N, C-alpha and C positions, 0 to 999 in steps of 0.2 A: 504494500500500500504506500503510494508515494504522497508527497506533500500536497499535490494538486487535488487528489481525490479526497484527502482528509478535509481540506477547505471546502470542497463541494458538499460533503456530508454536513459539516458545521453550518454551511449556508442554507441547506435544505431544512435542517432542524430549526435554525433561527427564523427562516421564512414561515414555517408552520406555527411557531410560537407567536410571532407577530400577527399572522393572519387570524389565529385563534383569539387573540386579545382584541383585535379590531372588530371581528364578528360579534364577540361578546358585548363590546361597547355599543355597537349598532343595535343589537337586539335589546339592550337595556334602554337605549334612547327611544326605540320604537315602542316598547312596552309602556314607557312613561307617557308617551304621546297618546297611546291608545287609552290608558287609564284616565288621562286628563280629558279626553274627548267624552268618555263614558260619564265622568263626574259632571262635565258641563251639561250633557243631555239630561241627566237625573236632576241637576240643580234647576234647570229651566222647567222641567215637569213639576217639581215640588213648588217652585215659585208660582207657576200658573194655578196649581191646586190651592195654595194658600191664598192667592189673590181672589180666586173664585169663592172661597169660603168666607173671606172677610167682606167682600162686596155684597154677597147675598145676605149676610147678617146685618149689614148697615142699612139695607132697604126696608 
Protein backbone atom coordinates (compact mmCIF):
# COMPACT_ATOMS: atom_id res chain seq x y z
CA UNK A 1 0.00 0.00 0.00
CA UNK A 2 1.63 3.19 -1.12
CA UNK A 3 1.23 6.71 0.20
CA UNK A 4 -1.17 7.74 -2.60
CA UNK A 5 -3.70 5.01 -1.86
CA UNK A 6 -3.54 5.79 1.87
CA UNK A 7 -4.43 9.44 1.18
CA UNK A 8 -7.25 8.25 -1.08
CA UNK A 9 -8.72 6.15 1.74
CA UNK A 10 -8.36 9.05 4.21
CA UNK A 11 -10.03 11.36 1.68
CA UNK A 12 -12.95 8.98 1.17
CA UNK A 13 -13.49 8.55 4.91
CA UNK A 14 -13.28 12.32 5.45
CA UNK A 15 -15.74 12.93 2.59
CA UNK A 16 -18.23 10.46 4.08
CA UNK A 17 -17.95 12.06 7.54
CA UNK A 18 -18.44 15.57 6.14
CA UNK A 19 -21.36 14.44 3.96
CA UNK A 20 -22.97 12.72 6.96
CA UNK A 21 -22.68 15.91 9.02
CA UNK A 22 -24.09 18.11 6.22
CA UNK A 23 -27.06 15.80 5.60
CA UNK A 24 -27.77 15.62 9.33
CA UNK A 25 -27.71 19.41 9.58
CA UNK A 26 -30.00 19.78 6.56
CA UNK A 27 -32.52 17.31 7.96
CA UNK A 28 -32.47 19.13 11.29
CA UNK A 29 -33.18 22.43 9.56
CA UNK A 30 -35.94 20.91 7.42
CA UNK A 31 -37.56 19.27 10.47
CA UNK A 32 -37.44 22.61 12.32
CA UNK A 33 -39.12 24.36 9.36
CA UNK A 34 -41.79 21.63 9.19
CA UNK A 35 -42.51 21.92 12.92
CA UNK A 36 -42.67 25.70 12.61
CA UNK A 37 -45.19 25.43 9.77
CA UNK A 38 -47.35 23.00 11.76
CA UNK A 39 -47.26 25.30 14.80
CA UNK A 40 -48.29 28.27 12.66
CA UNK A 41 -51.26 26.37 11.17
CA UNK A 42 -52.42 25.19 14.60
CA UNK A 43 -51.99 28.70 16.04
CA UNK A 44 -54.14 30.21 13.28
CA UNK A 45 -56.85 27.59 13.86
CA UNK A 46 -56.82 28.19 17.63
CA UNK A 47 -56.91 31.95 17.08
CA UNK A 48 -59.93 31.66 14.78
CA UNK A 49 -61.74 29.37 17.22
CA UNK A 50 -61.08 31.71 20.14
CA UNK A 51 -62.13 34.74 18.14
CA UNK A 52 -65.31 32.95 17.15
CA UNK A 53 -66.06 32.04 20.75
CA UNK A 54 -65.49 35.57 22.06
CA UNK A 55 -67.45 37.33 19.32
CA UNK A 56 -70.48 35.04 19.70
CA UNK A 57 -70.55 35.65 23.48
CA UNK A 58 -70.26 39.41 23.06
CA UNK A 59 -73.43 39.60 20.93
